[in-house]
LODO-298439 format. One record per residue (C-alpha): residue number from 1; x, y, z negated. Coordinates in Angstrom, 2 decimals. Example, Ala and Ser with C-alpha at 12.3 -4.5 7.8 and 13.67 -1.06 7.14 Angstrom:
<pts>
PT     k        px        py        pz
PT     1     12.30     -4.50     -7.80
PT     2     13.67     -1.06     -7.14
</pts>
This chain:
<pts>
PT     k        px        py        pz
PT     1     47.60    -53.92    227.28
PT     2     48.83    -54.19    223.67
PT     3     52.43    -53.11    224.60
PT     4     51.14    -50.03    226.44
PT     5     48.68    -49.25    223.70
PT     6     51.30    -49.62    220.93
PT     7     53.82    -47.35    222.77
PT     8     51.01    -44.80    223.49
PT     9     50.01    -44.63    219.79
PT    10     53.67    -44.30    218.69
PT    11     53.89    -41.11    220.79
PT    12     50.49    -39.65    220.80
PT    13     49.38    -40.39    217.11
PT    14     52.78    -39.40    215.79
PT    15     52.36    -36.03    217.51
PT    16     48.71    -35.66    216.46
PT    17     48.89    -36.61    212.78
PT    18     52.40    -35.46    211.70
PT    19     52.32    -33.04    208.87
PT    20     48.79    -33.84    207.97
PT    21     49.52    -36.46    205.28
PT    22     47.08    -38.98    206.79
PT    23     49.27    -42.11    207.24
PT    24     51.16    -43.31    204.14
PT    25     52.18    -46.93    204.78
PT    26     54.05    -49.10    202.37
PT    27     57.55    -50.07    203.31
PT    28     58.32    -53.69    203.88
PT    29     58.52    -55.65    200.62
PT    30     56.47    -57.48    198.02
PT    31     53.60    -56.31    195.93
PT    32     53.95    -59.38    193.67
PT    33     54.66    -63.08    193.87
PT    34     51.71    -63.75    196.14
PT    35     51.58    -60.71    198.46
PT    36     54.25    -59.56    200.92
PT    37     54.11    -56.56    203.28
PT    38     55.58    -55.60    206.57
PT    39     55.62    -52.00    207.73
PT    40     54.94    -51.40    211.44
PT    41     55.33    -47.58    211.87
PT    42     52.05    -46.27    210.19
PT    43     50.45    -49.70    209.73
PT    44     50.91    -52.53    207.26
PT    45     50.33    -56.25    207.65
PT    46     50.20    -58.55    204.75
PT    47     51.04    -62.13    203.89
PT    48     49.31    -64.03    201.04
PT    49     51.18    -67.09    199.86
PT    50     50.07    -69.87    197.42
PT    51     50.87    -73.46    197.13
PT    52     52.97    -73.49    200.18
PT    53     50.34    -71.96    202.51
PT    54     50.79    -68.41    203.94
PT    55     47.81    -66.50    205.27
PT    56     48.49    -63.41    207.36
PT    57     46.14    -60.44    207.00
PT    58     45.92    -58.53    210.25
PT    59     48.35    -58.85    213.11
PT    60     49.63    -55.26    213.44
PT    61     50.94    -53.58    216.58
PT    62     52.72    -55.34    219.40
PT    63     55.80    -54.57    217.31
PT    64     59.24    -55.60    218.50
PT    65     60.74    -55.76    214.90
PT    66     58.01    -57.95    213.39
PT    67     60.08    -61.15    213.36
PT    68     63.10    -59.28    212.08
PT    69     61.18    -57.80    209.12
PT    70     59.45    -61.08    208.40
PT    71     62.94    -62.52    207.97
PT    72     63.66    -59.92    205.34
PT    73     60.85    -61.54    203.37
PT    74     61.90    -65.07    204.26
PT    75     58.73    -65.75    206.08
PT    76     58.94    -67.90    209.23
PT    77     56.43    -66.87    211.86
PT    78     55.97    -70.56    212.74
PT    79     54.70    -71.16    209.23
PT    80     51.71    -68.89    209.69
PT    81     48.66    -70.91    210.78
PT    82     45.84    -68.65    209.59
PT    83     45.35    -64.93    210.36
PT    84     42.49    -62.89    208.91
PT    85     41.50    -59.99    211.21
PT    86     39.74    -57.08    209.59
PT    87     38.94    -55.52    212.98
PT    88     40.29    -55.54    216.59
PT    89     42.06    -52.18    216.88
PT    90     45.42    -52.55    218.49
PT    91     47.30    -51.77    215.26
PT    92     45.60    -54.79    213.72
PT    93     45.71    -57.41    216.49
PT    94     48.71    -56.47    218.68
PT    95     50.82    -59.47    217.69
PT    96     48.24    -61.94    218.97
PT    97     47.28    -60.27    222.20
PT    98     48.28    -62.00    225.43
PT    99     51.14    -59.75    226.29
PT   100     52.72    -59.95    222.83
PT   101     55.95    -61.77    221.83
PT   102     53.86    -64.84    221.05
PT   103     55.12    -65.33    217.52
PT   104     51.88    -67.04    216.39
PT   105     50.61    -69.15    219.34
PT   106     48.93    -71.80    217.27
PT   107     47.55    -69.61    214.49
PT   108     43.72    -69.54    214.06
PT   109     42.18    -66.07    214.03
PT   110     39.32    -65.40    211.64
PT   111     37.08    -62.41    212.42
PT   112     33.41    -61.46    212.12
PT   113     31.15    -62.64    214.82
PT   114     30.04    -59.02    215.35
PT   115     33.66    -57.90    215.80
PT   116     34.11    -60.67    218.38
PT   117     31.78    -58.73    220.74
PT   118     34.58    -56.26    221.34
PT   119     36.86    -59.09    222.43
PT   120     34.27    -60.51    224.79
PT   121     33.64    -57.06    226.33
PT   122     30.05    -57.19    225.24
PT   123     30.54    -54.02    223.34
PT   124     33.34    -51.41    223.86
PT   125     35.29    -49.81    221.08
PT   126     34.98    -46.05    220.97
PT   127     36.95    -43.47    219.04
PT   128     37.26    -39.66    218.79
PT   129     33.59    -39.35    217.88
PT   130     32.53    -41.73    220.59
PT   131     34.13    -39.86    223.43
PT   132     37.18    -42.19    224.13
PT   133     36.71    -45.89    225.05
PT   134     39.62    -48.23    224.23
PT   135     40.92    -51.19    226.24
PT   136     39.47    -54.67    225.74
PT   137     41.64    -56.93    223.63
PT   138     42.61    -60.26    225.07
PT   139     43.93    -63.18    223.02
PT   140     44.35    -66.91    223.63
PT   141     44.43    -67.89    219.99
PT   142     41.68    -70.15    218.60
PT   143     38.99    -68.21    216.73
PT   144     36.70    -68.81    213.77
PT   145     33.77    -66.45    213.77
PT   146     32.51    -65.35    210.37
PT   147     29.34    -64.11    208.73
PT   148     28.88    -61.66    205.88
PT   149     29.33    -63.42    202.55
PT   150     30.85    -66.46    203.98
PT   151     33.44    -68.17    201.73
PT   152     36.38    -70.06    203.14
PT   153     38.60    -72.62    201.47
PT   154     42.08    -72.51    203.24
PT   155     44.31    -75.14    201.61
PT   156     42.93    -74.24    198.20
PT   157     42.88    -70.56    198.78
PT   158     39.44    -68.91    198.34
PT   159     38.73    -66.26    200.94
PT   160     35.43    -64.40    200.69
PT   161     34.39    -62.47    203.93
PT   162     32.57    -59.24    203.34
PT   163     31.10    -57.24    206.26
PT   164     31.70    -53.45    205.96
PT   165     30.65    -51.91    209.32
PT   166     31.33    -48.28    210.15
PT   167     34.99    -47.93    211.22
PT   168     34.05    -50.66    213.73
PT   169     30.68    -52.43    214.05
PT   170     32.07    -55.74    212.74
PT   171     34.75    -54.71    210.31
PT   172     35.32    -57.22    207.57
PT   173     37.35    -57.03    204.28
PT   174     38.73    -60.13    202.58
PT   175     38.55    -60.93    198.94
PT   176     41.16    -63.59    198.17
PT   177     41.00    -65.70    195.01
PT   178     38.91    -62.88    193.51
PT   179     42.18    -61.07    192.76
PT   180     43.16    -59.33    196.01
PT   181     40.97    -57.28    198.32
PT   182     42.49    -56.44    201.76
PT   183     40.46    -53.54    203.13
PT   184     41.93    -52.87    206.62
PT   185     40.61    -49.50    207.70
PT   186     37.62    -49.25    205.35
PT   187     39.52    -47.16    202.64
PT   188     41.85    -44.31    202.89
PT   189     43.81    -43.27    199.75
PT   190     44.46    -39.61    199.07
PT   191     46.35    -38.53    195.99
PT   192     42.97    -37.86    194.24
PT   193     41.42    -41.24    195.11
PT   194     39.85    -43.31    197.87
PT   195     37.67    -41.95    200.79
PT   196     36.07    -43.58    203.83
PT   197     38.65    -43.95    206.52
PT   198     39.47    -41.31    209.14
PT   199     36.43    -39.64    210.62
PT   200     37.44    -39.43    214.25
PT   201     38.32    -43.25    214.47
PT   202     34.93    -44.53    213.19
PT   203     32.00    -45.75    215.14
PT   204     29.68    -44.39    212.40
PT   205     30.92    -42.34    209.40
PT   206     27.62    -42.53    207.56
PT   207     27.62    -46.30    207.93
PT   208     31.20    -46.47    206.72
PT   209     30.15    -44.57    203.49
PT   210     27.30    -46.95    202.91
PT   211     29.59    -49.91    203.32
PT   212     31.96    -48.48    200.73
PT   213     28.98    -48.15    198.28
PT   214     28.01    -51.73    198.96
PT   215     31.69    -52.92    198.35
PT   216     31.98    -50.94    195.13
PT   217     28.67    -52.27    193.81
PT   218     29.55    -55.86    194.66
PT   219     32.81    -55.59    192.74
PT   220     31.23    -54.02    189.68
PT   221     28.34    -56.39    189.68
PT   222     30.74    -59.32    189.36
PT   223     32.95    -57.41    186.91
PT   224     36.16    -57.99    188.83
PT   225     38.98    -55.60    189.41
PT   226     41.13    -56.91    192.22
PT   227     44.24    -55.34    193.63
PT   228     42.90    -53.22    196.46
PT   229     45.23    -53.15    199.48
PT   230     44.71    -50.86    202.45
PT   231     45.99    -50.96    205.98
PT   232     47.71    -47.58    205.98
PT   233     47.79    -45.98    202.52
PT   234     49.13    -48.52    200.00
PT   235     47.40    -50.29    197.07
PT   236     45.87    -49.78    193.69
PT   237     44.42    -51.81    190.83
PT   238     42.29    -48.84    189.64
PT   239     38.68    -49.24    190.72
PT   240     37.76    -45.74    189.76
PT   241     40.69    -44.38    191.84
PT   242     39.80    -46.60    194.80
PT   243     36.12    -45.44    195.01
PT   244     36.54    -41.92    193.71
PT   245     35.20    -40.30    197.00
PT   246     33.24    -43.18    198.52
PT   247     30.64    -40.62    199.75
PT   248     33.28    -38.56    201.58
PT   249     35.31    -39.11    204.66
PT   250     38.95    -38.34    205.40
PT   251     39.10    -35.54    207.96
PT   252     41.91    -36.57    210.29
PT   253     42.45    -33.34    212.15
PT   254     43.55    -31.10    209.34
PT   255     46.15    -31.14    206.57
PT   256     44.83    -32.94    203.53
PT   257     43.86    -31.32    200.17
PT   258     44.94    -31.84    197.54
PT   259     48.51    -31.90    198.76
PT   260     50.24    -35.21    198.43
PT   261     53.94    -34.47    197.83
PT   262     54.94    -38.07    198.51
PT   263     53.33    -38.37    201.91
PT   264     55.79    -38.71    204.88
PT   265     55.83    -35.87    207.38
PT   266     55.63    -38.37    210.18
PT   267     54.41    -41.91    209.27
PT   268     55.90    -43.29    212.40
PT   269     59.42    -42.49    211.18
PT   270     60.48    -45.59    209.32
PT   271     64.14    -44.98    208.70
PT   272     63.65    -45.53    205.00
PT   273     62.31    -49.07    205.56
PT   274     65.31    -51.18    204.76
PT   275     66.11    -54.84    204.27
PT   276     67.83    -54.14    200.89
PT   277     64.76    -52.52    199.46
PT   278     62.53    -55.17    200.92
PT   279     64.44    -57.87    199.18
PT   280     65.07    -56.06    195.80
PT   281     62.37    -53.56    195.09
PT   282     58.69    -54.36    194.39
PT   283     56.25    -52.01    196.17
PT   284     54.60    -49.58    193.69
PT   285     50.93    -48.92    193.69
PT   286     49.49    -45.56    194.77
PT   287     50.64    -42.76    192.56
PT   288     47.59    -41.53    190.58
PT   289     49.18    -38.59    188.82
PT   290     47.01    -36.04    190.63
PT   291     43.95    -38.26    190.27
PT   292     44.45    -38.60    186.51
PT   293     44.99    -34.86    186.00
PT   294     41.71    -34.09    187.71
PT   295     43.25    -32.07    190.54
PT   296     40.51    -33.30    192.89
PT   297     37.87    -31.74    190.60
PT   298     36.62    -28.21    191.21
PT   299     35.21    -26.58    188.08
PT   300     35.10    -23.13    189.71
PT   301     36.16    -20.13    187.77
PT   302     34.26    -18.19    185.12
PT   303     35.41    -14.99    186.81
PT   304     33.98    -15.26    190.38
PT   305     36.34    -14.37    193.25
PT   306     33.90    -11.77    194.43
PT   307     34.54     -9.84    191.11
PT   308     38.15     -9.49    192.29
PT   309     37.75     -8.99    196.06
PT   310     34.79     -6.60    195.88
PT   311     36.36     -3.97    193.47
PT   312     39.73     -4.33    195.33
PT   313     38.00     -3.53    198.68
PT   314     36.07     -0.71    197.10
PT   315     39.35      0.77    195.64
PT   316     40.80      0.63    199.13
PT   317     37.92      2.33    200.83
PT   318     37.43      4.94    198.21
PT   319     41.22      5.65    198.01
PT   320     41.51      6.03    201.78
PT   321     38.42      8.27    201.99
PT   322     39.44     10.36    199.04
PT   323     42.98     10.92    200.40
PT   324     41.62     11.88    203.80
PT   325     39.05     14.36    202.37
PT   326     41.67     16.02    200.08
PT   327     44.13     16.35    202.86
PT   328     41.68     17.95    205.36
PT   329     39.68     19.95    202.72
PT   330     40.12     23.76    202.69
PT   331     37.40     24.69    200.15
PT   332     37.66     23.74    196.53
PT   333     34.47     21.72    196.78
PT   334     36.05     19.41    199.30
PT   335     39.16     18.89    197.18
PT   336     36.97     18.16    194.13
PT   337     35.03     15.45    196.24
PT   338     38.24     13.98    197.36
PT   339     39.59     13.83    193.84
PT   340     36.39     12.27    192.58
PT   341     36.76      9.55    195.22
PT   342     40.32      8.95    194.11
PT   343     39.24      8.68    190.62
PT   344     36.59      6.12    191.68
PT   345     39.32      4.25    193.60
PT   346     41.48      4.13    190.41
PT   347     38.55      2.82    188.37
PT   348     37.65      0.20    190.99
PT   349     41.30     -0.80    191.20
PT   350     41.70     -1.14    187.49
PT   351     38.57     -3.30    187.33
PT   352     39.97     -5.54    190.17
PT   353     43.20     -5.88    188.26
PT   354     41.28     -6.83    185.08
PT   355     39.16     -9.30    187.05
PT   356     42.26    -10.79    188.61
PT   357     43.91    -11.12    185.15
PT   358     40.74    -12.88    183.82
PT   359     40.50    -15.15    186.74
PT   360     44.08    -16.22    186.46
PT   361     43.60    -16.93    182.78
PT   362     40.51    -19.00    183.35
PT   363     41.81    -20.95    186.31
PT   364     42.20    -24.70    185.86
PT   365     45.22    -24.44    188.18
PT   366     46.94    -21.41    186.64
PT   367     49.47    -21.22    183.87
PT   368     47.14    -20.30    180.96
PT   369     44.22    -22.65    181.75
PT   370     42.03    -21.10    179.10
PT   371     38.85    -22.57    180.42
PT   372     40.31    -26.06    180.30
PT   373     41.55    -25.49    176.77
PT   374     38.13    -24.29    175.60
PT   375     36.30    -27.22    177.32
PT   376     38.65    -29.88    175.95
PT   377     38.66    -28.23    172.57
PT   378     34.90    -28.21    172.32
PT   379     34.65    -31.76    173.60
PT   380     36.84    -33.06    170.74
PT   381     33.94    -32.09    168.31
PT   382     31.47    -34.18    170.27
PT   383     31.21    -37.47    168.50
PT   384     28.94    -40.19    169.93
PT   385     28.66    -43.80    168.66
PT   386     29.39    -46.55    171.28
PT   387     26.17    -47.22    173.13
PT   388     24.85    -43.75    172.24
PT   389     24.04    -40.81    174.60
PT   390     25.00    -37.22    174.37
PT   391     23.67    -34.08    176.02
PT   392     25.48    -31.02    177.45
PT   393     23.02    -28.09    177.86
PT   394     23.89    -25.70    180.76
PT   395     26.47    -28.00    182.21
PT   396     27.42    -25.79    185.18
PT   397     30.00    -27.73    187.14
PT   398     30.04    -30.57    184.65
PT   399     33.29    -29.75    182.92
PT   400     32.19    -30.13    179.36
PT   401     29.95    -33.12    180.16
PT   402     32.89    -34.98    181.78
PT   403     35.32    -34.00    179.02
PT   404     32.89    -35.21    176.33
PT   405     32.43    -38.42    178.29
PT   406     36.21    -38.89    178.29
PT   407     36.34    -38.41    174.63
PT   408     33.51    -40.99    174.13
PT   409     34.15    -43.80    176.70
PT   410     31.78    -46.24    175.03
PT   411     28.86    -43.75    175.25
PT   412     26.91    -41.98    178.00
PT   413     26.75    -38.23    178.61
PT   414     23.92    -36.36    180.26
PT   415     24.52    -32.85    181.71
PT   416     21.57    -30.57    182.41
PT   417     21.22    -27.11    184.09
PT   418     18.97    -25.19    186.25
PT   419     21.82    -24.21    188.47
PT   420     20.42    -20.85    189.56
PT   421     21.44    -17.15    189.28
PT   422     24.84    -15.65    189.95
PT   423     26.65    -18.97    189.83
PT   424     24.42    -21.16    191.97
PT   425     26.94    -21.17    194.87
PT   426     29.70    -22.64    192.77
PT   427     27.70    -24.68    190.16
PT   428     25.35    -27.40    191.24
PT   429     24.33    -31.02    190.55
PT   430     26.27    -32.22    193.63
PT   431     29.45    -30.47    192.42
PT   432     29.00    -32.04    189.04
PT   433     28.77    -35.44    190.55
PT   434     31.78    -34.86    192.81
PT   435     33.83    -33.68    189.86
PT   436     32.89    -36.73    187.86
PT   437     34.01    -38.94    190.80
PT   438     37.23    -37.01    191.12
PT   439     37.98    -37.49    187.47
PT   440     37.13    -41.21    187.63
PT   441     34.44    -40.78    185.00
PT   442     31.42    -43.01    185.28
PT   443     29.61    -42.68    181.98
PT   444     27.87    -39.51    183.08
PT   445     24.65    -38.38    184.88
PT   446     23.29    -35.01    185.72
PT   447     19.72    -33.66    185.99
PT   448     17.85    -30.39    185.95
PT   449     16.85    -29.06    182.59
PT   450     16.21    -25.57    181.28
PT   451     17.64    -24.70    177.82
PT   452     14.58    -22.65    176.98
PT   453     12.40    -25.77    177.13
PT   454     14.43    -28.98    177.53
PT   455     12.73    -31.75    179.41
PT   456     13.49    -34.39    176.68
PT   457     11.52    -35.90    173.88
PT   458     12.30    -35.11    170.21
PT   459     15.34    -36.95    168.86
PT   460     16.49    -38.38    172.27
PT   461     20.20    -37.92    171.91
PT   462     23.08    -38.86    169.44
PT   463     24.99    -35.62    170.10
PT   464     24.30    -32.24    171.72
PT   465     26.82    -29.71    172.95
PT   466     26.98    -26.52    175.06
PT   467     29.59    -24.01    176.00
PT   468     29.06    -20.24    176.74
PT   469     25.47    -20.72    177.86
PT   470     22.91    -19.13    175.58
PT   471     24.25    -15.56    175.61
PT   472     23.46    -15.56    179.38
PT   473     19.79    -16.31    178.82
PT   474     18.29    -12.78    178.75
PT   475     15.04    -12.13    176.86
PT   476     15.07    -15.16    174.56
PT   477     15.96    -15.37    170.87
PT   478     19.33    -17.13    170.54
PT   479     18.59    -18.86    167.31
PT   480     15.37    -20.24    168.94
PT   481     17.45    -21.61    171.77
PT   482     19.71    -23.38    169.18
PT   483     16.63    -24.85    167.48
PT   484     15.32    -26.13    170.81
PT   485     18.54    -27.89    171.43
PT   486     18.68    -29.43    167.97
PT   487     15.08    -30.64    168.53
PT   488     16.34    -33.36    170.88
PT   489     19.12    -34.49    168.51
PT   490     18.51    -37.69    166.59
PT   491     18.78    -37.91    162.84
PT   492     22.42    -38.42    161.98
PT   493     23.55    -37.05    165.38
PT   494     26.30    -34.35    165.74
PT   495     26.24    -31.04    167.47
PT   496     28.96    -28.74    168.72
PT   497     27.75    -25.51    170.38
PT   498     30.22    -22.86    171.49
PT   499     29.05    -19.33    172.43
PT   500     29.51    -15.61    171.87
PT   501     27.75    -15.64    168.58
PT   502     28.09    -11.88    167.71
PT   503     25.54    -10.25    165.34
PT   504     24.20     -8.22    168.21
PT   505     23.41    -11.31    170.25
PT   506     22.59    -13.93    167.69
PT   507     21.61    -12.09    164.51
PT   508     22.72    -13.42    161.10
PT   509     24.34    -16.73    161.83
PT   510     25.36    -17.27    158.26
PT   511     21.66    -17.20    157.33
PT   512     20.90    -19.61    160.18
PT   513     23.53    -22.00    158.83
PT   514     21.90    -21.80    155.42
PT   515     18.53    -22.55    156.87
PT   516     19.81    -25.71    158.63
PT   517     21.32    -26.89    155.37
PT   518     18.07    -26.36    153.55
PT   519     16.37    -28.54    156.29
PT   520     18.80    -31.40    155.44
PT   521     21.50    -30.75    158.02
PT   522     25.00    -31.66    156.81
PT   523     28.58    -30.42    157.31
PT   524     27.17    -27.32    159.09
PT   525     29.83    -24.65    159.65
PT   526     30.84    -21.82    161.94
PT   527     34.32    -21.92    163.49
PT   528     35.81    -18.68    164.77
PT   529     37.58    -19.89    167.90
PT   530     39.33    -16.58    168.35
PT   531     41.58    -17.17    165.40
PT   532     43.91    -19.30    167.39
PT   533     41.68    -22.36    167.61
PT   534     41.12    -21.75    171.30
PT   535     42.53    -18.28    171.75
PT   536     43.86    -15.25    169.84
PT   537     41.66    -12.24    168.98
PT   538     43.49     -9.89    171.26
PT   539     43.09    -12.29    174.26
PT   540     39.45    -12.83    173.47
PT   541     38.78     -9.06    173.34
PT   542     40.60     -8.50    176.66
PT   543     38.70    -11.22    178.39
PT   544     35.25    -10.43    177.02
PT   545     35.08    -13.44    174.74
PT   546     34.94    -11.62    171.46
PT   547     32.71    -13.34    168.98
PT   548     33.46    -16.93    170.33
PT   549     32.27    -19.28    167.67
PT   550     31.62    -22.99    167.42
PT   551     28.55    -24.13    165.50
PT   552     29.13    -27.70    164.34
PT   553     27.43    -30.15    162.03
PT   554     25.22    -33.20    161.65
PT   555     21.49    -33.55    161.63
</pts>
């Protein structure tokens, strides 16, 4: 059935997935001196060679050009005596099915004993959320059945077999010589990092995510960072990138976000896979530009979308109603009413324009990126010794916590918030954790904590910071809020707190600074961030950020 299944996939899956940026296979070529790759439409098979022995990882489709492309790499099919099978889907075993071209008749297949139940017919492989049953795979090759954690020695090549069920019940990945991890269909790489593989093709998506967590923890526990090589989306040597979204699944039925500008429109179109490139160009790892720039993170916008849409709709309704009333009115009262509505429409429209201007300025994806500039500018004042811990009060979506963690890679950052009020739909602990993952930042954690009374002991942190939080806390003395934050700062620790510190909100901040100095605080100063530090005064006034000030110093 492999010939029929391969032809069916080439037509059906090409139609179903084109334009969705799902399949991004490597072209035929070499990753390095040990690993070679053959492209078969959307799938990759790999060859690991050391000391004269070549191990094949997965057997691909029943693909008529396999021998030709192996010749591009100077690999003789007859030399392949060992084939590691991650799972038994036809794009991973086609070349060893009974109706294949028979390139590897003597090769031994290695697969998990659980996966073998598909081959015996004891269990049927199901896809499309369990609604479609695939054909049983038949092969005459000798088999070695594997257990989770089993370690093989194949002619001096160490192969560790790691069970990662989910995509199939017995899916295995192979860690070779502690330096190369072949993941089959366990991982899917988007431009912002790795996800669990395509949802509709999995036996159990929740189990897939648990398997990724297990795999990540195993690698970190051993302190190894292998080249991670996937079956359909290339390779990376960046662990943070590979597991950036291990708790999320690639949704196969929609175009992916963020957009991957290098993804092929149709992964089954392999016209750019050439012998010349295969022989002369090393295969580059997954481009991590979008991942490094944090495009996968969502820090929301300080100006909610509702503040733009609501007034705009109000302006439209008031304007339409006012125009209709004025047009039909005969009496002066009616015309006055219509004019009043039109004035209201103009006011609402003006506010909508203002809100849109502010939203564009604050957007992390816009041209100005004011929020990003303020966050990163504040983070530069957060200084934590290696091994220390910093606190971000009112962390919102985690932007400042994460930025400070980047500035202090040898330290830990804790972000706390109550995540309630007007922003509870866009700011949450879950969003903070997702943003940290998207940014590849691990030295952070988030928990609930109210700035009015922080849930931490005195002198618990080596640095404290906050950005535009305290002015939102109605009914509380702002200087007292500052003292509560400084309560949890250790002796010698630094602070950098940014807010709208106007006289009306904060009282006499110069006197507050003097009082801190009298208590032994050092290098305490107020920095006007509207003097060009973060923004100019005119822009600050326009955007409602007048009085923006940084309070910095050391306890």
